[in-house]
C-alpha positions in Angstrom: 23.1 10.7 14.4 20.8 9.5 11.6 17.2 10.3 12.3 14.8 7.4 11.8 11.9 7.8 9.4 8.6 9.0 10.7 7.2 5.5 10.4 9.9 4.2 12.8 9.4 7.1 15.2 5.7 6.4 15.1 6.3 2.8 16.1 8.4 4.0 19.0 5.7 6.4 20.0 3.1 3.5 20.1 5.5 1.3 22.1 6.3 4.0 24.6 2.7 5.2 24.9 1.7 1.6 25.6 4.0 1.5 28.6 3.0 4.9 30.1 0.5 5.5 32.8 -3.2 5.6 32.2 -4.7 9.0 31.5 -7.4 10.3 33.8 -9.6 12.0 31.2 -9.6 13.2 27.6 -7.4 16.3 28.2 -4.9 14.2 30.2 -4.8 11.6 27.3 -4.0 14.3 24.8 -1.3 15.7 27.2 0.2 12.2 27.6 0.4 11.7 23.8 2.0 15.1 23.3 4.5 14.5 26.1 5.5 11.1 24.7 5.8 12.3 21.2 7.8 15.3 22.2 10.2 13.2 24.3 10.8 10.9 21.3 11.4 13.7 18.9 13.5 15.7 21.3 15.7 12.6 21.7 16.6 12.9 18.1 17.6 16.5 18.4 14.6 18.2 16.8 14.2 21.8 17.7 11.1 22.6 19.8 8.3 24.0 17.7 10.0 23.1 14.4 7.2 21.0 13.0 8.5 20.7 9.5 10.0 17.2 10.2 8.6 16.4 13.6 5.6 14.2 14.3 3.2 16.1 16.5 -0.2 15.9 18.1 -2.3 18.9 17.2 -4.1 21.0 19.8 -7.2 19.2 20.9 -9.8 21.3 19.1 -11.8 21.4 15.9 -9.4 24.0 14.6 -6.8 21.3 14.3 -9.2 18.8 12.5 -10.3 16.9 15.6 -13.8 15.6 14.9 -16.7 14.9 17.3 -15.0 17.3 19.7 -18.2 17.5 21.9 -18.8 13.7 21.7 -17.2 10.6 23.2 -14.9 9.7 21.6 -13.4 12.6 19.6 -11.0 11.6 16.9 -8.3 12.8 14.6 -7.3 11.3 11.2 -3.7 11.6 10.1 -4.3 13.9 7.0 -0.7 13.7 5.8 -0.5 9.9 5.3 -4.1 9.0 5.8 -3.0 5.9 7.6 -4.1 6.3 11.2 -7.0 7.4 13.3 -6.6 8.5 17.0 -9.6 8.4 19.2 -9.6 9.9 22.7 -12.4 9.0 25.2 -13.7 11.0 28.1 -12.3 8.4 30.5 -8.8 8.8 29.1 -8.8 5.7 26.9 -6.7 6.1 23.7 -7.3 4.0 20.6 -5.0 4.3 17.6 -6.1 2.4 14.5 -4.6 1.8 11.1 -7.3 2.9 8.8 -6.0 1.6 5.5 -5.8 -2.1 4.5 -5.1 -4.2 6.4 -7.0 -2.4 9.1 -5.7 -3.0 12.6 -5.8 -1.6 16.1 -2.3 -0.5 16.9 -3.0 0.7 20.5 -6.0 0.4 22.8 -4.9 1.9 26.1 -7.5 1.9 28.9 -8.1 5.2 30.7 -7.8 5.5 34.5 -11.5 5.0 34.8 -12.1 2.0 32.6 -15.5 0.4 32.8 -14.0 -2.8 34.1 -12.4 -0.9 37.0 -15.8 0.4 38.1 -17.6 -2.9 38.3 
């Protein structure tokens, strides 16, 4: 089987994440992203924990370059390609933005406790 490029796998990640359940909080959002990404990569036969060719969502901590870890939202910029920013909000909202030109929001997934749900 030919393994698609990281760009194609990232597109599939966005598509699948869009159709998944809403996350309950920041930790659950990170878990959901990790679960979806691993499912996509595992489907192409990547070995677990072999991150040389896999996409991966780093552990949610400042040690893995997550910024504003004590604020809402925290975010992580893709350091390898410098193309995307992932923001995770305390209510489980996930926003993934293309940060180079043309800038675009690729995913804006509401959390379980979206403000609109409370009103």
